[in-house]
HTML snippet that shows the backbone in 3Dmol.js (N, CA, C, O; Angstrom):
<script src="https://3Dmol.org/build/3Dmol-min.js"></script>
<div id="view" style="width:600px;height:400px;position:relative"></div>
<script>
const pdb = `
ATOM      1  N   MET A   1     -12.381   2.012   0.490  1.00  0.00           N
ATOM      2  CA  MET A   1     -11.298   2.554   1.294  1.00  0.00           C
ATOM      3  C   MET A   1     -10.185   1.508   1.403  1.00  0.00           C
ATOM      4  O   MET A   1     -10.453   0.351   1.726  1.00  0.00           O
ATOM      5  N   ALA A   2      -8.960   1.903   1.138  1.00  0.00           N
ATOM      6  CA  ALA A   2      -7.833   0.965   1.136  1.00  0.00           C
ATOM      7  C   ALA A   2      -7.629   0.307   2.494  1.00  0.00           C
ATOM      8  O   ALA A   2      -7.301  -0.877   2.566  1.00  0.00           O
ATOM      9  N   THR A   3      -7.818   1.057   3.560  1.00  0.00           N
ATOM     10  CA  THR A   3      -7.617   0.501   4.896  1.00  0.00           C
ATOM     11  C   THR A   3      -8.583  -0.643   5.161  1.00  0.00           C
ATOM     12  O   THR A   3      -8.209  -1.641   5.778  1.00  0.00           O
ATOM     13  N   SER A   4      -9.816  -0.509   4.704  1.00  0.00           N
ATOM     14  CA  SER A   4     -10.804  -1.572   4.897  1.00  0.00           C
ATOM     15  C   SER A   4     -10.376  -2.847   4.198  1.00  0.00           C
ATOM     16  O   SER A   4     -10.502  -3.938   4.755  1.00  0.00           O
ATOM     17  N   LYS A   5      -9.868  -2.713   2.971  1.00  0.00           N
ATOM     18  CA  LYS A   5      -9.400  -3.888   2.227  1.00  0.00           C
ATOM     19  C   LYS A   5      -8.263  -4.570   2.973  1.00  0.00           C
ATOM     20  O   LYS A   5      -8.240  -5.794   3.104  1.00  0.00           O
ATOM     21  N   ILE A   6      -7.329  -3.779   3.455  1.00  0.00           N
ATOM     22  CA  ILE A   6      -6.176  -4.337   4.164  1.00  0.00           C
ATOM     23  C   ILE A   6      -6.623  -5.026   5.442  1.00  0.00           C
ATOM     24  O   ILE A   6      -6.140  -6.112   5.764  1.00  0.00           O
ATOM     25  N   LEU A   7      -7.538  -4.406   6.172  1.00  0.00           N
ATOM     26  CA  LEU A   7      -8.019  -5.023   7.408  1.00  0.00           C
ATOM     27  C   LEU A   7      -8.735  -6.336   7.131  1.00  0.00           C
ATOM     28  O   LEU A   7      -8.587  -7.289   7.896  1.00  0.00           O
ATOM     29  N   LYS A   8      -9.508  -6.404   6.052  1.00  0.00           N
ATOM     30  CA  LYS A   8     -10.173  -7.657   5.690  1.00  0.00           C
ATOM     31  C   LYS A   8      -9.140  -8.738   5.405  1.00  0.00           C
ATOM     32  O   LYS A   8      -9.311  -9.889   5.807  1.00  0.00           O
ATOM     33  N   LEU A   9      -8.070  -8.366   4.713  1.00  0.00           N
ATOM     34  CA  LEU A   9      -7.009  -9.336   4.434  1.00  0.00           C
ATOM     35  C   LEU A   9      -6.350  -9.809   5.722  1.00  0.00           C
ATOM     36  O   LEU A   9      -6.053 -10.994   5.877  1.00  0.00           O
ATOM     37  N   LEU A  10      -6.125  -8.887   6.639  1.00  0.00           N
ATOM     38  CA  LEU A  10      -5.507  -9.256   7.908  1.00  0.00           C
ATOM     39  C   LEU A  10      -6.404 -10.187   8.710  1.00  0.00           C
ATOM     40  O   LEU A  10      -5.932 -11.135   9.337  1.00  0.00           O
ATOM     41  N   LEU A  11      -7.690  -9.909   8.684  1.00  0.00           N
ATOM     42  CA  LEU A  11      -8.617 -10.750   9.424  1.00  0.00           C
ATOM     43  C   LEU A  11      -8.654 -12.167   8.872  1.00  0.00           C
ATOM     44  O   LEU A  11      -8.949 -13.115   9.599  1.00  0.00           O
ATOM     45  N   GLN A  12      -8.358 -12.309   7.595  1.00  0.00           N
ATOM     46  CA  GLN A  12      -8.310 -13.636   6.988  1.00  0.00           C
ATOM     47  C   GLN A  12      -7.055 -14.389   7.424  1.00  0.00           C
ATOM     48  O   GLN A  12      -6.961 -15.604   7.252  1.00  0.00           O
ATOM     49  N   LYS A  13      -6.106 -13.670   7.982  1.00  0.00           N
ATOM     50  CA  LYS A  13      -4.825 -14.239   8.400  1.00  0.00           C
ATOM     51  C   LYS A  13      -4.141 -14.962   7.244  1.00  0.00           C
ATOM     52  O   LYS A  13      -3.535 -16.018   7.421  1.00  0.00           O
ATOM     53  N   ASN A  14      -4.250 -14.378   6.075  1.00  0.00           N
ATOM     54  CA  ASN A  14      -3.677 -14.968   4.879  1.00  0.00           C
ATOM     55  C   ASN A  14      -2.455 -14.145   4.484  1.00  0.00           C
ATOM     56  O   ASN A  14      -2.581 -13.105   3.837  1.00  0.00           O
ATOM     57  N   ASP A  15      -1.288 -14.608   4.872  1.00  0.00           N
ATOM     58  CA  ASP A  15      -0.068 -13.844   4.644  1.00  0.00           C
ATOM     59  C   ASP A  15       0.221 -13.629   3.164  1.00  0.00           C
ATOM     60  O   ASP A  15       0.755 -12.586   2.786  1.00  0.00           O
ATOM     61  N   SER A  16      -0.122 -14.593   2.325  1.00  0.00           N
ATOM     62  CA  SER A  16       0.129 -14.420   0.898  1.00  0.00           C
ATOM     63  C   SER A  16      -0.767 -13.323   0.326  1.00  0.00           C
ATOM     64  O   SER A  16      -0.350 -12.597  -0.576  1.00  0.00           O
ATOM     65  N   ALA A  17      -1.982 -13.196   0.834  1.00  0.00           N
ATOM     66  CA  ALA A  17      -2.878 -12.134   0.374  1.00  0.00           C
ATOM     67  C   ALA A  17      -2.360 -10.771   0.809  1.00  0.00           C
ATOM     68  O   ALA A  17      -2.474  -9.795   0.067  1.00  0.00           O
ATOM     69  N   ILE A  18      -1.801 -10.703   1.988  1.00  0.00           N
ATOM     70  CA  ILE A  18      -1.213  -9.450   2.472  1.00  0.00           C
ATOM     71  C   ILE A  18      -0.053  -9.059   1.565  1.00  0.00           C
ATOM     72  O   ILE A  18       0.087  -7.896   1.188  1.00  0.00           O
ATOM     73  N   SER A  19       0.750 -10.009   1.232  1.00  0.00           N
ATOM     74  CA  SER A  19       1.926  -9.781   0.413  1.00  0.00           C
ATOM     75  C   SER A  19       1.574  -9.249  -0.973  1.00  0.00           C
ATOM     76  O   SER A  19       2.346  -8.482  -1.548  1.00  0.00           O
ATOM     77  N   VAL A  20       0.440  -9.637  -1.513  1.00  0.00           N
ATOM     78  CA  VAL A  20       0.032  -9.235  -2.854  1.00  0.00           C
ATOM     79  C   VAL A  20      -0.235  -7.739  -2.941  1.00  0.00           C
ATOM     80  O   VAL A  20       0.030  -7.136  -3.981  1.00  0.00           O
ATOM     81  N   VAL A  21      -0.746  -7.127  -1.892  1.00  0.00           N
ATOM     82  CA  VAL A  21      -1.130  -5.720  -1.946  1.00  0.00           C
ATOM     83  C   VAL A  21       0.025  -4.765  -1.642  1.00  0.00           C
ATOM     84  O   VAL A  21      -0.168  -3.549  -1.635  1.00  0.00           O
ATOM     85  N   ILE A  22       1.202  -5.291  -1.395  1.00  0.00           N
ATOM     86  CA  ILE A  22       2.348  -4.461  -1.039  1.00  0.00           C
ATOM     87  C   ILE A  22       3.315  -4.383  -2.222  1.00  0.00           C
ATOM     88  O   ILE A  22       3.744  -5.421  -2.727  1.00  0.00           O
ATOM     89  N   PRO A  23       3.668  -3.173  -2.674  1.00  0.00           N
ATOM     90  CA  PRO A  23       4.622  -3.024  -3.774  1.00  0.00           C
ATOM     91  C   PRO A  23       5.984  -3.637  -3.426  1.00  0.00           C
ATOM     92  O   PRO A  23       6.353  -3.725  -2.255  1.00  0.00           O
ATOM     93  N   SER A  24       6.715  -4.053  -4.447  1.00  0.00           N
ATOM     94  CA  SER A  24       7.980  -4.770  -4.224  1.00  0.00           C
ATOM     95  C   SER A  24       9.013  -3.945  -3.454  1.00  0.00           C
ATOM     96  O   SER A  24       9.756  -4.497  -2.642  1.00  0.00           O
ATOM     97  N   GLU A  25       9.071  -2.631  -3.696  1.00  0.00           N
ATOM     98  CA  GLU A  25      10.041  -1.799  -2.975  1.00  0.00           C
ATOM     99  C   GLU A  25       9.737  -1.811  -1.478  1.00  0.00           C
ATOM    100  O   GLU A  25      10.644  -1.856  -0.647  1.00  0.00           O
ATOM    101  N   MET A  26       8.453  -1.769  -1.154  1.00  0.00           N
ATOM    102  CA  MET A  26       8.064  -1.797   0.256  1.00  0.00           C
ATOM    103  C   MET A  26       8.342  -3.166   0.861  1.00  0.00           C
ATOM    104  O   MET A  26       8.710  -3.264   2.031  1.00  0.00           O
ATOM    105  N   LYS A  27       8.170  -4.225   0.069  1.00  0.00           N
ATOM    106  CA  LYS A  27       8.436  -5.575   0.564  1.00  0.00           C
ATOM    107  C   LYS A  27       9.890  -5.705   1.016  1.00  0.00           C
ATOM    108  O   LYS A  27      10.181  -6.333   2.033  1.00  0.00           O
ATOM    109  N   GLN A  28      10.797  -5.101   0.244  1.00  0.00           N
ATOM    110  CA  GLN A  28      12.218  -5.155   0.605  1.00  0.00           C
ATOM    111  C   GLN A  28      12.471  -4.441   1.928  1.00  0.00           C
ATOM    112  O   GLN A  28      13.184  -4.957   2.788  1.00  0.00           O
ATOM    113  N   LEU A  29      11.893  -3.265   2.091  1.00  0.00           N
ATOM    114  CA  LEU A  29      12.059  -2.524   3.345  1.00  0.00           C
ATOM    115  C   LEU A  29      11.438  -3.276   4.513  1.00  0.00           C
ATOM    116  O   LEU A  29      12.015  -3.345   5.598  1.00  0.00           O
ATOM    117  N   ILE A  30      10.267  -3.834   4.284  1.00  0.00           N
ATOM    118  CA  ILE A  30       9.594  -4.602   5.333  1.00  0.00           C
ATOM    119  C   ILE A  30      10.454  -5.780   5.750  1.00  0.00           C
ATOM    120  O   ILE A  30      10.594  -6.059   6.941  1.00  0.00           O
ATOM    121  N   ALA A  31      11.030  -6.471   4.780  1.00  0.00           N
ATOM    122  CA  ALA A  31      11.882  -7.626   5.083  1.00  0.00           C
ATOM    123  C   ALA A  31      13.079  -7.204   5.927  1.00  0.00           C
ATOM    124  O   ALA A  31      13.441  -7.888   6.885  1.00  0.00           O
ATOM    125  N   GLU A  32      13.691  -6.078   5.572  1.00  0.00           N
ATOM    126  CA  GLU A  32      14.850  -5.585   6.327  1.00  0.00           C
ATOM    127  C   GLU A  32      14.471  -5.231   7.763  1.00  0.00           C
ATOM    128  O   GLU A  32      15.122  -5.673   8.709  1.00  0.00           O
ATOM    129  N   TYR A  33      13.416  -4.434   7.920  1.00  0.00           N
ATOM    130  CA  TYR A  33      13.014  -4.004   9.261  1.00  0.00           C
ATOM    131  C   TYR A  33      12.466  -5.154  10.095  1.00  0.00           C
ATOM    132  O   TYR A  33      12.676  -5.200  11.307  1.00  0.00           O
ATOM    133  N   ALA A  34      11.770  -6.074   9.458  1.00  0.00           N
ATOM    134  CA  ALA A  34      11.246  -7.237  10.183  1.00  0.00           C
ATOM    135  C   ALA A  34      12.398  -8.061  10.747  1.00  0.00           C
ATOM    136  O   ALA A  34      12.322  -8.569  11.866  1.00  0.00           O
ATOM    137  N   LYS A  35      13.459  -8.188   9.966  1.00  0.00           N
ATOM    138  CA  LYS A  35      14.631  -8.947  10.425  1.00  0.00           C
ATOM    139  C   LYS A  35      15.272  -8.244  11.623  1.00  0.00           C
ATOM    140  O   LYS A  35      15.661  -8.892  12.595  1.00  0.00           O
ATOM    141  N   VAL A  36      15.381  -6.914  11.547  1.00  0.00           N
ATOM    142  CA  VAL A  36      15.956  -6.132  12.644  1.00  0.00           C
ATOM    143  C   VAL A  36      15.110  -6.276  13.907  1.00  0.00           C
ATOM    144  O   VAL A  36      15.645  -6.386  15.010  1.00  0.00           O
ATOM    145  N   GLU A  37      13.790  -6.276  13.739  1.00  0.00           N
ATOM    146  CA  GLU A  37      12.875  -6.371  14.877  1.00  0.00           C
ATOM    147  C   GLU A  37      12.624  -7.812  15.307  1.00  0.00           C
ATOM    148  O   GLU A  37      11.891  -8.058  16.265  1.00  0.00           O
ATOM    149  N   ASN A  38      13.227  -8.758  14.606  1.00  0.00           N
ATOM    150  CA  ASN A  38      13.104 -10.183  14.924  1.00  0.00           C
ATOM    151  C   ASN A  38      11.646 -10.661  14.895  1.00  0.00           C
ATOM    152  O   ASN A  38      11.160 -11.279  15.842  1.00  0.00           O
ATOM    153  N   MET A  39      10.962 -10.356  13.781  1.00  0.00           N
ATOM    154  CA  MET A  39       9.581 -10.811  13.602  1.00  0.00           C
ATOM    155  C   MET A  39       9.365 -11.147  12.134  1.00  0.00           C
ATOM    156  O   MET A  39      10.175 -10.792  11.278  1.00  0.00           O
ATOM    157  N   SER A  40       8.271 -11.832  11.857  1.00  0.00           N
ATOM    158  CA  SER A  40       7.972 -12.166  10.466  1.00  0.00           C
ATOM    159  C   SER A  40       7.508 -10.908   9.730  1.00  0.00           C
ATOM    160  O   SER A  40       7.108  -9.918  10.343  1.00  0.00           O
ATOM    161  N   GLU A  41       7.573 -10.976   8.408  1.00  0.00           N
ATOM    162  CA  GLU A  41       7.135  -9.833   7.612  1.00  0.00           C
ATOM    163  C   GLU A  41       5.658  -9.538   7.844  1.00  0.00           C
ATOM    164  O   GLU A  41       5.265  -8.376   7.944  1.00  0.00           O
ATOM    165  N   SER A  42       4.847 -10.573   7.928  1.00  0.00           N
ATOM    166  CA  SER A  42       3.409 -10.345   8.131  1.00  0.00           C
ATOM    167  C   SER A  42       3.141  -9.736   9.508  1.00  0.00           C
ATOM    168  O   SER A  42       2.250  -8.899   9.648  1.00  0.00           O
ATOM    169  N   GLN A  43       3.902 -10.147  10.520  1.00  0.00           N
ATOM    170  CA  GLN A  43       3.741  -9.546  11.846  1.00  0.00           C
ATOM    171  C   GLN A  43       4.108  -8.068  11.798  1.00  0.00           C
ATOM    172  O   GLN A  43       3.436  -7.233  12.405  1.00  0.00           O
ATOM    173  N   TYR A  44       5.175  -7.750  11.073  1.00  0.00           N
ATOM    174  CA  TYR A  44       5.617  -6.365  10.952  1.00  0.00           C
ATOM    175  C   TYR A  44       4.547  -5.515  10.264  1.00  0.00           C
ATOM    176  O   TYR A  44       4.261  -4.400  10.700  1.00  0.00           O
ATOM    177  N   VAL A  45       3.955  -6.046   9.187  1.00  0.00           N
ATOM    178  CA  VAL A  45       2.914  -5.320   8.460  1.00  0.00           C
ATOM    179  C   VAL A  45       1.704  -5.103   9.358  1.00  0.00           C
ATOM    180  O   VAL A  45       1.150  -4.005   9.398  1.00  0.00           O
ATOM    181  N   LYS A  46       1.296  -6.130  10.070  1.00  0.00           N
ATOM    182  CA  LYS A  46       0.144  -6.013  10.966  1.00  0.00           C
ATOM    183  C   LYS A  46       0.405  -4.961  12.042  1.00  0.00           C
ATOM    184  O   LYS A  46      -0.471  -4.153  12.350  1.00  0.00           O
ATOM    185  N   LEU A  47       1.601  -4.972  12.608  1.00  0.00           N
ATOM    186  CA  LEU A  47       1.959  -3.990  13.630  1.00  0.00           C
ATOM    187  C   LEU A  47       1.937  -2.572  13.058  1.00  0.00           C
ATOM    188  O   LEU A  47       1.447  -1.645  13.703  1.00  0.00           O
ATOM    189  N   ALA A  48       2.467  -2.409  11.851  1.00  0.00           N
ATOM    190  CA  ALA A  48       2.486  -1.089  11.217  1.00  0.00           C
ATOM    191  C   ALA A  48       1.072  -0.573  10.979  1.00  0.00           C
ATOM    192  O   ALA A  48       0.799   0.610  11.183  1.00  0.00           O
ATOM    193  N   ILE A  49       0.182  -1.446  10.552  1.00  0.00           N
ATOM    194  CA  ILE A  49      -1.206  -1.038  10.317  1.00  0.00           C
ATOM    195  C   ILE A  49      -1.879  -0.658  11.626  1.00  0.00           C
ATOM    196  O   ILE A  49      -2.591   0.345  11.697  1.00  0.00           O
ATOM    197  N   ILE A  50      -1.658  -1.445  12.646  1.00  0.00           N
ATOM    198  CA  ILE A  50      -2.246  -1.149  13.957  1.00  0.00           C
ATOM    199  C   ILE A  50      -1.750   0.195  14.473  1.00  0.00           C
ATOM    200  O   ILE A  50      -2.536   0.993  14.984  1.00  0.00           O
ATOM    201  N   GLU A  51      -0.446   0.450  14.342  1.00  0.00           N
ATOM    202  CA  GLU A  51       0.110   1.722  14.803  1.00  0.00           C
ATOM    203  C   GLU A  51      -0.477   2.890  14.018  1.00  0.00           C
ATOM    204  O   GLU A  51      -0.774   3.939  14.591  1.00  0.00           O
ATOM    205  N   ARG A  52      -0.642   2.715  12.719  1.00  0.00           N
ATOM    206  CA  ARG A  52      -1.214   3.775  11.882  1.00  0.00           C
ATOM    207  C   ARG A  52      -2.661   4.051  12.277  1.00  0.00           C
ATOM    208  O   ARG A  52      -3.062   5.208  12.406  1.00  0.00           O
ATOM    209  N   LEU A  53      -3.436   3.004  12.468  1.00  0.00           N
ATOM    210  CA  LEU A  53      -4.829   3.183  12.881  1.00  0.00           C
ATOM    211  C   LEU A  53      -4.912   3.870  14.240  1.00  0.00           C
ATOM    212  O   LEU A  53      -5.772   4.722  14.461  1.00  0.00           O
ATOM    213  N   ASP A  54      -4.023   3.499  15.138  1.00  0.00           N
ATOM    214  CA  ASP A  54      -3.990   4.120  16.462  1.00  0.00           C
ATOM    215  C   ASP A  54      -3.697   5.613  16.343  1.00  0.00           C
ATOM    216  O   ASP A  54      -4.331   6.429  17.012  1.00  0.00           O
ATOM    217  N   ARG A  55      -2.739   5.966  15.494  1.00  0.00           N
ATOM    218  CA  ARG A  55      -2.408   7.381  15.260  1.00  0.00           C
ATOM    219  C   ARG A  55      -3.602   8.131  14.682  1.00  0.00           C
ATOM    220  O   ARG A  55      -3.914   9.241  15.111  1.00  0.00           O
ATOM    221  N   ASP A  56      -4.271   7.512  13.699  1.00  0.00           N
ATOM    222  CA  ASP A  56      -5.429   8.153  13.072  1.00  0.00           C
ATOM    223  C   ASP A  56      -6.553   8.380  14.077  1.00  0.00           C
ATOM    224  O   ASP A  56      -7.203   9.425  14.063  1.00  0.00           O
ATOM    225  N   ILE A  57      -6.775   7.411  14.940  1.00  0.00           N
ATOM    226  CA  ILE A  57      -7.827   7.536  15.955  1.00  0.00           C
ATOM    227  C   ILE A  57      -7.501   8.666  16.920  1.00  0.00           C
ATOM    228  O   ILE A  57      -8.385   9.435  17.296  1.00  0.00           O
ATOM    229  N   LYS A  58      -6.243   8.773  17.324  1.00  0.00           N
ATOM    230  CA  LYS A  58      -5.841   9.827  18.262  1.00  0.00           C
ATOM    231  C   LYS A  58      -5.951  11.214  17.647  1.00  0.00           C
ATOM    232  O   LYS A  58      -6.135  12.194  18.369  1.00  0.00           O
ATOM    233  N   GLN A  59      -5.842  11.314  16.324  1.00  0.00           N
ATOM    234  CA  GLN A  59      -5.922  12.609  15.646  1.00  0.00           C
ATOM    235  C   GLN A  59      -7.351  13.088  15.466  1.00  0.00           C
ATOM    236  O   GLN A  59      -7.567  14.247  15.113  1.00  0.00           O
ATOM    237  N   ARG A  60      -8.311  12.244  15.696  1.00  0.00           N
ATOM    238  CA  ARG A  60      -9.727  12.636  15.526  1.00  0.00           C
ATOM    239  C   ARG A  60     -10.134  13.693  16.493  1.00  0.00           C
ATOM    240  O   ARG A  60     -11.285  14.130  16.483  1.00  0.00           O
TER     241      ARG A  60
END
`;
const viewer = $3Dmol.createViewer("view");
viewer.addModel(pdb, "pdb");
viewer.setStyle({}, {cartoon: {color: "spectrum"}});
viewer.zoomTo();
viewer.render();
</script>
């Protein structure tokens, strides 16, 4: 499951590993939105994953 892989990477707190699994087009969008939200790209990705998991849990 892709989510499990991503969560394992996040738990490692390895930002370069997180960056590897994200396509370049998404990296550009993440960089733009992270700058707007005044946070690092890895923080933005972690927040997005948490929000998605929260949504999925609520839909159960």
